[in-house]
N, C-alpha and C positions, 0 to 999 in steps of 0.2 A: 621367784617371780619370772625371771628371764626364761627358765626352762618351761614353765607353764605356758608362757606366751608362744613358745616354739611348738610344743607337742600338740596343742589344742587343734592345730590345722590338719592333723592326720585323720580327723573324722571324715575328711573328704578323700575318697579313694583315688582321686586323680593327683593328689599331692605326694610327690616323691621326696621333697626336701623343703626345709624352711630355713631362710637366712635372716639373721638378726641384723642389728644396726650397730656398726662399729663407730664409736665416737673417739676421735683422736684428741688427746690432751697434750697440747704442744705450746711452746713459747714462741713458735714461729708462725707468722701470719700466713705464709705460703702453704705450709702443711695443713693448717686448720681450714683455709679457704678451699683447698683442693678436695679434702674429704667431705666438707659440706656440699660442695658441688657434686661429687661422686654419689653421695647418698641421695641428693635431690634427683639426679638422673635415674637412679635405681627405683626411687619411689614413683616417678612419673612413668617409667617403663612398666612397672607392675600394674599401675592403675589403667594404663592403656592396653596392655597386652596380656595381663593376667599371669605372667611368669617373669622371672628374671634369670640371668645367667651369671651375674656377678655376686657370687657368694663368698663368704669369708669363714675360714674354719675356726675362728675364735668364737663364733656365735652361729652355730649351724646344727641342724638336726636332720637325720636321714631316716627314711622309712626302713624298718628292720628287714622286711621281706626282699628288698633289693640291695641289701648290704653286700659288699664284696671286699675281699682283701687282696685282689689281684691287680691293684693299681700299678702300672709300669713305673720304672725308675726315671721319673721326669722331674722337672724343677717345681712345677706348681700342681700339687695334688688337689688343691681346692677347686681350681678351674676344671681340671680333668673330671672331678666328681660331678660338677655341674653339667658337663657335656654328656657324661655317662647316664645321669638321670634324665636328661632331655632325650637322649637316644633310646631310652626305655619307654618313652611316651608320657612321662610324668611332668607335672609342673613344679616349679620351685616358688614358694611363697616368700614374699618380703614382709617381715614382721618388724616394723620400726619400733615397737615397744619392747623388743627383746634386745636391750642395749648392753653393750660391753664397752668399757673404757680402757684405752690403751695409751700409755705415755710414748710419745715419739718425738725425739729431738735429734735428728741425725745431722751430721755435717753435710755440706753440699756434695761432697764426693760419695759419701755413703748412700745419699738419696739417689744420686745418678746411677750408682751401681744397682740399687734396688729396682729402679725403673727398667734398666736393661734386663735384669733377671725376670721381672714380671712379663715383659714383652716376649722374651725368648721362651719362657715357660708356657705362655699363652699360645705361641706358635706351635710348640711341641704338642700341646693338647689338641689343637685344631687339626693337625696333621693326622691324628689318630681317629678323628671323627669327620672325615672330609664330606661325607654325605649330608651332614647337617647344614653345610654352607648353601646347599641347593635344595633342601628339604622344604619346598614351599607349601606342602600340605600342612606343615607345622610352621607357618609364616612367622609367628613371634620369635621362634628360636633363630631362624635364618636371618631375620631382620636385625636382631640384637647382635648376632655374630658379626655382621657386616658393619652396622652403624656404631655399636658401642665398643667393638674390639678392633677389627681389621683396619677400618678407615682411620681410627684413632692412632693405631700403631704407626701409620704412615703420614700422620698429620704434618710433621715437619717437612716432609718432601712436598706435600701439597702446598704448604705455605710458601715454600721457595718457588714452586711453579706459578702460583698466583702472583707473586712478586714480579717474576720474569714477564709474565703475560701483561701485567699492568704497566710496565715501563713504556712500550710503544703506544699504549692507549692514553697516556697521560697528556693529552692535548686538549682535553675539555675539563671544566672545573670539577665535575664529579669525580673523574678518575685522578685528577691532581690531588684532591682531598683524600681519596682512598689511598693513593701512594704515600702521602704525607703520614697518614695514620699508620700504615704498614711500617714505614721507616721508624716512627716514634716507638712503636711496639717492639720491633726487633732490636732497636738500639737499647731500650730499657732492659730487655732480656740479656743482651750481650754485656752491658755494664754490670748487671747483677752477677753474671757468671765470672767475668774477668776481674772484677773488683769487689771481693766479698764485703769490704767495709761499706759499700754503697747499699748493701741490704738492710741497713738500719732504717732506710726509708720504706715505708709500707708498700707503696705501689710497685717499686722496683723489686722488692722481695717477692711479692705475689706473682708478678709477670715472669721473673726469672725462674720461679719454681715450676710454673706451668710449661 
């Protein structure tokens, strides 16, 4: 059934690849919440832009005529393939009914290393397709590269910058409340990272995971 849901989209000649929906089966609230969020973003991107760049090789189909075995030796072949398809001028369809289930219960250290690998692999792939960053004739691809990938890779730096900017502004009630919320969020994340036992509390686990 999953394969049928993937390949039916190739009737459209503009379709270069079809990405399914990966459902994480995990005992951790953070992991499950993150992947639900990621799939929701992908779904909205597809509805709004007609294509996605976040594909997963555990549930993915590629048009035979553009198949290549010349993928360079990089960390993330799945993301490279998405950019390769986009560079050829094809769309990638998101098929949420092509589901695959994966068990994922990493330790915090394992998951941190995974995130580092994903970011570095993503940067490698983008460096191989730099023209897509400013390929505004294909706005959906450029927009997703900046919004879904690059800006998110540097989200932690942006968060620290916003915190620093908010400090001198905290003279009015609005910015005082904003600063208080920032402190609470960052503190919860720090507690979850520094004291693993605190992750038994759902809110701390979810915040520290993100």
